[in-house]
C-alpha positions as CSV (number, residue, x, y, z in Angstrom):
1,M,33.5,27.6,15.5
2,H,33.1,25.3,18.6
3,N,29.6,24.2,17.8
4,E,30.0,23.8,14.1
5,K,28.5,20.6,12.8
6,T,28.5,19.0,9.3
7,I,25.4,16.8,8.7
8,L,24.7,14.4,5.8
9,I,21.0,14.0,4.9
10,V,20.2,10.9,2.9
11,N,17.0,10.2,0.9
12,P,17.0,6.6,-0.3
13,G,14.9,5.0,-3.0
14,S,14.6,1.4,-4.1
15,T,17.3,2.0,-6.8
16,S,18.5,5.5,-5.9
17,L,20.2,7.5,-3.3
18,K,20.0,11.3,-3.0
19,F,21.8,13.4,-0.4
20,K,22.7,16.8,0.8
21,V,25.4,18.0,3.2
22,Y,24.8,21.0,5.5
23,Q,27.1,23.0,7.7
24,F,25.5,24.3,10.9
25,P,24.7,26.6,12.5
26,E,25.0,28.6,9.3
27,E,22.7,26.1,7.4
28,K,25.1,26.3,4.5
29,L,24.7,23.7,1.8
30,L,28.1,22.2,1.1
31,A,27.2,19.4,-1.3
32,A,24.2,17.7,-3.0
33,G,23.9,14.8,-5.3
34,K,22.2,11.6,-6.4
35,I,22.9,8.1,-7.6
36,E,20.4,6.4,-9.9
37,R,19.9,3.0,-11.4
38,M,21.8,1.2,-8.6
39,G,22.2,-2.4,-9.4
40,S,23.2,-1.9,-13.0
41,D,26.6,-1.8,-14.6
42,K,26.1,1.8,-15.5
43,S,24.7,3.5,-12.4
44,E,24.5,7.3,-13.0
45,Y,25.7,9.8,-10.5
46,Q,25.7,13.6,-10.3
47,I,27.4,15.3,-7.4
48,K,27.9,19.0,-6.7
49,A,30.5,19.7,-4.0
50,A,33.2,22.2,-3.2
51,D,32.2,24.4,-6.2
52,K,32.6,21.5,-8.6
53,T,30.1,19.3,-10.4
54,I,31.0,15.8,-11.2
55,K,28.8,13.3,-13.1
56,G,29.3,10.1,-14.8
57,F,28.6,6.3,-14.7
58,A,29.9,3.6,-12.3
59,K,29.1,0.1,-11.4
60,I,27.2,0.5,-8.1
61,S,25.7,-2.8,-7.3
62,D,23.6,-2.1,-4.3
63,C,22.8,0.3,-1.5
64,Q,26.0,-0.6,0.3
65,D,28.1,0.3,-2.7
66,G,26.1,3.6,-3.0
67,A,26.7,4.5,0.6
68,Q,30.4,3.9,0.3
69,F,30.5,5.8,-3.0
70,I,28.9,8.9,-1.4
71,I,31.2,8.8,1.7
72,D,34.3,8.3,-0.5
73,T,33.3,11.2,-2.7
74,L,32.7,13.6,0.2
75,V,36.0,12.8,2.0
76,G,39.3,14.1,0.6
77,Q,41.6,17.0,0.4
78,E,39.6,18.6,-2.5
79,S,36.2,17.7,-1.2
80,V,33.9,19.0,1.6
81,L,35.3,16.8,4.4
82,L,39.0,16.4,5.0
83,S,38.3,13.2,6.8
84,L,35.4,11.1,8.1
85,N,36.0,12.7,11.5
86,D,34.6,16.0,10.1
87,L,31.2,14.4,9.6
88,S,29.1,15.1,12.7
89,A,26.0,13.0,11.9
90,I,23.9,11.3,9.3
91,G,20.1,12.1,9.1
92,F,17.2,10.4,7.4
93,K,13.6,11.6,6.7
94,T,12.2,8.4,8.2
95,V,8.6,7.5,7.8
96,H,6.8,5.1,10.3
97,A,7.7,3.7,13.7
98,G,4.3,3.7,15.4
99,A,4.3,5.7,18.7
100,K,8.1,6.3,18.3
101,S,7.3,8.5,15.2
102,F,6.3,11.5,17.4
103,G,9.6,12.8,18.3
104,P,9.3,15.6,19.6
105,G,12.2,16.2,17.1
106,A,14.8,14.0,15.5
107,V,15.7,10.8,17.4
108,Y,18.7,8.6,17.3
109,L,18.0,5.5,15.2
110,T,18.8,2.9,18.0
111,D,18.1,-0.7,17.7
112,D,14.8,-0.1,19.6
113,V,13.6,2.5,17.1
114,L,14.7,0.3,14.1
115,N,12.8,-2.6,15.5
116,E,9.7,-0.4,15.6
117,M,10.3,0.6,12.0
118,Q,10.5,-3.1,11.1
119,R,7.3,-3.7,13.0
120,Y,5.4,-1.0,11.0
121,T,6.9,-2.0,7.7
122,I,3.6,-3.7,6.9
123,A,2.0,-0.2,7.0
124,A,4.7,1.5,5.0
125,P,6.3,-1.3,2.9
126,L,7.6,0.9,0.1
127,H,9.3,3.3,2.6
128,N,10.4,1.5,5.7
129,A,12.1,-1.4,4.0
130,V,14.2,0.9,1.8
131,Y,15.1,3.1,4.8
132,L,16.1,0.2,7.0
133,Q,18.4,-1.1,4.3
134,A,20.0,2.4,3.7
135,I,20.4,3.0,7.5
136,E,22.4,-0.2,7.8
137,C,24.4,0.6,4.8
138,F,25.5,4.0,6.1
139,R,26.2,2.4,9.5
140,R,28.8,0.3,7.9
141,A,30.1,3.0,5.5
142,A,30.6,5.5,8.4
143,P,31.1,3.4,11.5
144,G,30.6,5.2,14.8
145,K,28.8,8.2,13.4
146,P,25.5,9.2,15.0
147,I,22.6,8.3,12.8
148,A,19.3,10.0,13.4
149,G,15.8,10.3,11.8
150,L,13.1,12.8,11.8
151,F,9.9,10.8,11.4
152,E,7.2,12.2,9.1
153,P,4.4,12.0,11.7
154,T,6.4,14.1,14.2
155,Y,5.0,17.4,12.9
156,H,1.5,16.0,13.3
157,A,1.8,15.2,17.0
158,T,-0.2,18.3,17.8
159,I,-3.4,16.9,16.2
160,S,-6.1,16.4,18.8
161,E,-7.3,13.0,20.0
162,E,-10.8,13.2,18.4
163,K,-9.1,13.7,15.0
164,Y,-6.4,11.0,15.2
165,T,-8.6,8.3,16.8
166,C,-10.1,5.8,14.3
167,G,-13.6,4.3,14.8
168,V,-12.3,0.8,15.6
169,P,-11.9,-0.9,19.0
170,I,-9.9,1.5,21.2
171,Q,-7.6,-1.4,22.2
172,W,-6.4,-1.4,18.6
173,R,-5.1,2.1,19.1
174,D,-3.7,1.5,22.6
175,E,-2.1,-1.9,22.0
176,Y,-1.2,-1.8,18.3
177,G,-0.9,1.8,17.5
178,V,-3.8,1.8,15.0
179,R,-4.5,5.6,14.7
180,R,-4.1,8.4,12.2
181,Y,-0.4,9.5,12.0
182,G,-0.1,11.8,9.0
183,F,3.0,12.1,6.8
184,H,4.9,14.7,4.7
185,G,5.6,16.3,8.1
186,A,8.9,17.9,7.0
187,S,7.3,19.5,4.0
188,H,4.3,20.8,5.9
189,R,6.5,22.1,8.7
190,Y,8.7,23.9,6.2
191,I,5.7,25.7,4.9
192,A,4.4,26.5,8.4
193,E,7.8,28.0,9.4
194,T,8.5,29.8,6.1
195,A,5.1,31.3,5.3
196,P,4.9,33.9,8.2
197,E,8.3,35.4,7.3
198,L,7.8,35.3,3.5
199,L,4.3,36.7,3.7
200,G,5.2,39.3,6.4
201,W,2.8,38.2,9.1
202,N,2.7,40.1,12.4
203,E,2.5,38.1,15.7
204,D,-1.3,38.2,15.7
205,K,-1.5,36.8,12.2
206,R,1.0,34.1,13.0
207,R,-1.2,32.9,15.8
208,N,-4.6,33.1,14.1
209,N,-4.0,32.6,10.4
210,A,-5.9,29.5,9.0
211,L,-3.4,27.9,6.5
212,I,-3.7,24.9,4.4
213,S,-0.5,23.4,2.9
214,C,-1.0,21.3,-0.2
215,H,2.0,19.0,-0.8
216,L,1.2,17.7,-4.2
217,G,3.5,15.3,-6.1
218,G,3.9,11.6,-6.8
219,S,2.9,11.3,-3.1
220,S,0.4,13.9,-1.9
221,S,-1.1,15.1,1.3
222,L,-2.7,18.3,2.7
223,C,-2.3,19.8,6.2
224,A,-4.4,22.3,8.2
225,I,-2.1,24.6,10.1
226,R,-2.7,27.2,12.7
227,N,-0.1,29.0,14.8
228,G,2.6,26.9,13.1
229,K,1.1,23.7,14.3
230,S,-0.6,20.8,12.5
231,V,-4.3,20.8,13.3
232,D,-5.4,18.1,10.8
233,T,-4.1,16.2,7.8
234,T,-5.3,13.9,5.1
235,M,-3.0,10.9,5.4
236,E,-4.0,8.4,8.1
237,F,-2.5,5.1,9.5
238,S,-0.3,4.5,6.4
239,P,1.0,6.4,3.3
240,Q,-1.6,4.5,1.3
241,S,-4.4,6.9,2.4
242,G,-5.7,10.4,2.1
243,I,-6.1,11.6,-1.5
244,I,-5.3,9.4,-4.5
245,Q,-1.5,8.9,-5.1
246,S,0.5,8.3,-8.2
247,A,0.5,4.5,-7.9
248,R,-0.9,4.1,-4.4
249,C,-4.5,4.0,-3.4
250,E,-6.3,6.7,-1.4
251,T,-8.5,6.2,1.7
252,I,-11.0,3.5,0.6
253,D,-13.9,1.5,2.1
254,P,-12.1,-1.3,4.0
255,F,-14.7,-3.8,3.0
256,I,-13.3,-3.5,-0.6
257,L,-10.3,-5.4,0.7
258,I,-12.4,-8.1,2.4
259,F,-14.4,-8.4,-0.9
260,A,-11.1,-8.8,-2.8
261,Q,-10.0,-11.6,-0.5
262,K,-13.2,-13.5,-0.5
263,K,-14.6,-12.9,-4.0
264,M,-11.5,-12.4,-6.0
265,G,-9.3,-14.9,-4.2
266,K,-6.6,-12.3,-3.4
267,T,-4.0,-12.9,-0.7
268,V,-2.9,-10.3,1.8
269,D,0.4,-9.9,0.0
270,E,-1.3,-9.5,-3.4
271,I,-3.6,-6.9,-2.0
272,S,-0.7,-5.0,-0.4
273,Q,1.2,-5.1,-3.7
274,T,-1.8,-3.8,-5.6
275,L,-2.5,-1.0,-3.1
276,C,1.1,0.1,-3.0
277,R,2.3,-0.2,-6.6
278,D,-0.7,-0.8,-8.9
279,S,-3.4,1.6,-7.8
280,G,-3.9,5.3,-7.9
281,L,-3.6,7.4,-11.0
282,K,-1.6,4.6,-12.7
283,A,-4.4,2.1,-12.3
284,I,-7.2,4.5,-13.4
285,S,-5.3,5.7,-16.5
286,G,-3.9,2.3,-17.4
287,L,-0.9,4.3,-18.6
288,S,1.2,5.9,-15.9
289,G,1.1,7.6,-12.5
290,D,3.3,10.4,-13.7
291,F,1.4,13.7,-14.0
292,R,3.5,14.8,-17.0
293,D,2.5,11.7,-18.9
294,L,-1.1,12.0,-17.9
295,H,-1.3,15.6,-19.1
296,E,0.2,14.6,-22.5
297,W,-2.3,11.8,-22.9
298,A,-5.2,13.9,-21.7
299,N,-4.3,16.6,-24.3
300,L,-4.4,13.9,-26.9
301,G,-8.0,13.1,-25.8
302,N,-7.3,9.9,-23.8
303,K,-10.4,9.6,-21.6
304,R,-8.9,7.5,-18.9
305,A,-6.0,9.9,-18.5
306,M,-8.6,12.7,-18.3
307,L,-10.6,10.8,-15.7
308,A,-7.5,10.2,-13.5
309,L,-6.6,13.9,-13.5
310,E,-10.2,14.9,-12.7
311,I,-10.3,12.5,-9.8
312,Y,-7.1,13.9,-8.4
313,Y,-8.4,17.5,-8.7
314,Y,-11.7,16.6,-7.2
315,Q,-10.1,14.9,-4.2
316,V,-7.8,17.8,-3.5
317,R,-10.7,20.2,-3.6
318,K,-12.7,18.0,-1.4
319,Q,-10.0,17.8,1.2
320,I,-9.4,21.6,1.1
321,A,-13.0,22.0,2.0
322,A,-12.8,19.4,4.8
323,L,-9.7,21.0,6.3
324,T,-11.3,24.4,6.1
325,A,-14.0,23.0,8.4
326,S,-11.3,21.7,10.7
327,L,-9.7,25.1,10.9
328,E,-13.1,26.9,11.0
329,G,-12.0,29.1,8.2
330,L,-9.4,29.7,5.6
331,N,-7.0,32.6,5.1
332,T,-4.1,31.2,3.1
333,L,-3.7,28.3,0.6
334,I,-0.2,27.2,-0.3
335,F,0.9,24.8,-3.0
336,T,4.2,22.9,-2.8
337,G,5.7,19.7,-3.9
338,G,6.5,18.7,-7.5
339,I,3.0,19.2,-8.9
340,G,2.1,22.0,-6.6
341,E,5.2,24.0,-7.5
342,N,5.4,23.3,-11.2
343,S,1.9,22.7,-12.6
344,P,-0.1,25.9,-13.2
345,F,-2.9,23.9,-14.8
346,A,-3.2,21.6,-11.8
347,R,-3.4,24.6,-9.4
348,W,-6.1,26.3,-11.6
349,S,-8.1,23.0,-11.9
350,I,-8.1,22.7,-8.1
351,C,-8.9,26.4,-7.3
352,R,-11.6,26.8,-10.0
353,G,-14.0,24.8,-7.8
354,L,-13.3,26.7,-4.6
355,K,-14.7,30.2,-5.2
356,Y,-17.4,29.6,-2.6
357,L,-14.5,29.4,0.0
358,G,-13.1,32.7,-1.2
359,V,-10.4,31.1,-3.3
360,Q,-9.9,33.2,-6.4
361,I,-6.8,32.5,-8.6
362,D,-5.1,35.0,-10.9
363,E,-4.6,33.1,-14.1
364,E,-1.8,35.3,-15.4
365,L,0.2,35.1,-12.1
366,N,-0.5,31.4,-11.9
367,E,0.8,30.7,-15.4
368,R,4.2,32.4,-14.8
369,T,4.8,31.0,-11.3
370,I,6.7,27.7,-12.0
371,G,9.2,26.3,-9.5
372,I,9.5,29.7,-7.7
373,E,7.7,31.3,-4.8
374,G,5.0,33.7,-5.6
375,L,1.5,35.0,-4.9
376,I,-1.1,33.7,-7.5
377,S,-4.4,35.0,-6.1
378,L,-6.4,37.9,-7.3
379,V,-6.0,41.2,-5.4
380,A,-9.6,40.9,-4.3
381,S,-9.4,37.2,-3.3
382,P,-10.5,36.7,0.3
383,V,-8.0,33.8,0.5
384,E,-4.3,34.4,-0.4
385,I,-3.0,31.7,-2.7
386,W,0.8,31.1,-2.8
387,V,3.3,28.8,-4.3
388,I,6.3,28.1,-2.0
389,P,8.9,25.4,-3.0
390,T,9.5,23.0,-0.2
391,N,12.8,22.1,1.4
392,E,12.3,18.9,3.4
393,E,16.1,18.2,3.8
394,V,16.8,21.4,5.6
395,V,14.0,20.7,8.1
396,V,15.5,17.2,8.8
397,A,19.0,18.7,9.0
398,R,17.9,21.4,11.6
399,E,16.4,18.8,13.8
400,V,19.4,16.5,13.6
401,Y,21.6,19.5,14.5
402,R,19.4,20.3,17.5
403,L,19.6,16.6,18.6
404,I,23.4,16.3,18.5
405,S,23.8,19.8,20.0
406,G,21.5,19.1,22.9
407,E,19.1,21.9,21.9
408,N,15.4,22.0,22.6
409,P,13.6,20.5,19.6
410,K,11.0,23.3,19.7
411,K,13.6,26.1,19.4
412,K,13.1,28.1,16.2
413,T,15.9,28.6,13.7
414,A,16.3,31.0,10.8
415,Q,14.5,30.2,7.6
416,A,16.4,28.7,4.7
417,K,15.2,29.0,1.2
418,P,15.1,26.0,-1.1
419,E,18.5,25.5,-2.8
420,A,18.7,25.8,-6.5
421,D,20.3,22.4,-7.1
422,D,20.0,21.3,-10.7
423,V,21.6,18.0,-9.7
424,L,18.5,17.0,-7.8
């Protein structure tokens, strides 16, 4: 096929690399895998490609070794690429580049864009630094290949000015990009594009349905959606905002930070470290930011674990109510993300306080809907409640395909369901 493209999507972590390979225009998943514990003598890898699953241990010292390992694994007579020439592009789910974050679709990661990512690393230190390193590693591992990114705020470019403007001097916004950006755009967009088809909406319902997407996981945010577009969202200038996160703070009174500097003697770097790595559920519980650990400790009667969970549920409920006001109503509530897809108790704990909004959960349906799509509301519930597993990688891959094919970024493609990849 003349316009057939093979696209590698990379999701880097500080000591891990995950990836998926898609063939377009079919949106066929060719390979998926991950490398964990990079930097150790026994880095663990699992890769599913060409109907084979390989796993084992190797010495993968750093991101550069990991990038080369992935490329070498994907290229060969018995793999998904006969040669590196068969790879059309590499894509990343990039996070923050100020005004260059708004697309309108995927963008080539030129030096100019990378410089903006570096500039905004102070706002997204856990994300941008890792992505910048990984992008450079794949540049070297696959020289000459187009490298593109779909920035998380791109989906939120439709939010109106009165909602994205912060109450600080307007020059801060215009000169330094201090405004609300929003994140988890690929996930919220996947929900916005998948829900109408899955739920069987007609054109009128597509345009007018008031939908809230709840991406709940180690990093969480909510998004108000109407007519497929982001109307409002919970995260703001940085990923350290919105509702409480696993180990990152939520939106807090900014004078707490000034107090920490002047009364506690904290430096800017110390405060940044605390807000990014030592806050959130981890800080409140004193144990862990992992929901599974917190549930275990809460079931054993640990009061701080119980408090951390109740704070999380309360903040999600509060933001659902706020986004309902932004939408001027609520018709559909969708849970996605690691917690949203896999924790019936979390979903019940959130929904039990929202009956006044017409949110009525069916406890039996909720309990048996784990990691799969399904309706979990009562038949009589005014608001439909759904679980829909997200697929951020395919959203990024679609946009990269449109970019390298010269297509309009707003052109709609067929929906792809989440892949059942046990390697990820």
